[in-house]
Structure formats: structure tokens, C-alpha cells
C-alpha positions as CSV (number, residue, x, y, z in Angstrom):
1,X,-43.8,-54.5,9.2
2,X,-41.3,-55.3,11.9
3,X,-39.4,-52.0,11.4
4,X,-42.8,-50.0,12.1
5,X,-43.8,-51.8,15.2
6,X,-41.9,-52.3,18.6
7,X,-43.3,-55.9,18.9
8,X,-45.9,-58.1,17.4
9,X,-47.9,-61.3,18.2
10,X,-49.4,-63.8,15.6
11,X,-52.0,-66.3,17.0
12,X,-53.5,-68.7,14.5
13,X,-56.7,-70.9,15.2
14,X,-58.3,-73.8,13.4
15,X,-61.9,-73.6,12.3
16,X,-63.2,-74.9,15.5
17,X,-61.2,-72.1,17.4
18,X,-58.4,-74.2,18.7
19,X,-55.1,-72.3,18.8
20,X,-52.5,-74.0,16.5
21,X,-49.8,-71.3,16.4
22,X,-48.7,-68.5,18.8
23,X,-45.6,-66.6,18.5
24,X,-44.6,-63.3,20.1
25,X,-42.0,-61.1,18.2
26,X,-43.4,-62.5,15.0
27,X,-41.5,-61.8,11.8
28,X,-43.2,-62.8,8.4
29,X,-40.7,-65.6,7.6
30,X,-41.5,-67.3,11.0
31,X,-44.4,-69.2,9.9
32,X,-44.9,-71.2,6.8
33,X,-47.9,-73.3,7.8
34,X,-46.0,-75.8,9.6
35,X,-47.6,-79.4,9.4
36,X,-51.2,-78.0,9.5
37,X,-53.6,-80.1,7.5
38,X,-55.1,-78.3,4.4
39,X,-57.8,-76.1,5.4
40,X,-58.9,-72.5,6.4
41,X,-57.3,-70.9,9.4
42,X,-57.9,-67.8,11.3
43,X,-55.4,-65.4,12.4
44,X,-54.9,-62.3,14.8
45,X,-51.8,-60.1,14.5
46,X,-51.2,-57.8,17.2
47,X,-48.8,-54.9,16.4
48,X,-47.6,-52.5,19.4
49,X,-46.1,-49.3,17.9
50,X,-44.3,-46.5,19.6
51,X,-47.3,-44.3,19.3
52,X,-50.5,-46.7,18.7
53,X,-51.2,-50.3,18.5
54,X,-53.0,-52.3,15.7
55,X,-54.8,-55.5,15.5
56,X,-55.2,-57.3,12.1
57,X,-57.6,-60.3,11.7
58,X,-58.3,-62.6,8.7
59,X,-57.9,-66.1,7.2
60,X,-55.6,-68.0,5.3
61,X,-56.0,-71.2,3.4
62,X,-53.3,-74.0,3.4
63,X,-53.2,-76.3,0.3
64,X,-50.2,-78.7,0.1
């Protein structure tokens, strides 16, 4: 998606709403779950394009 958007930002929250990750100019290889504990996390991916912006929201489950 980096070729389709001018810039991006990924924000990841734990189940209590605490921000655990925030990265501007995010590329898909930039985040691998890091040292987060097993569990479900929620994300917001903001993408700014030349002609329009999009926001994607969802969840990811981390299991080590």
C-alpha cells in the first residue's frame, strides 16, 4: 500500500485502550508485534493519498 498512499500512520492499542505502538510513514514490514504479550490488539491505519484519505480499523491477535 505504500505505493498507493503518500503517507501512512499505524496506531495499535491494547484491549484497555492504551496506545502500545504509533508509527508515522508506516511500512508493513515495520511492525512484527514486538515484545507485546499474547492477546488481542486493535489498530487504526490512516492512509493519506493524493486524491483521498482512507482509514482502516481492525484487530490482530498475537500468539507467541
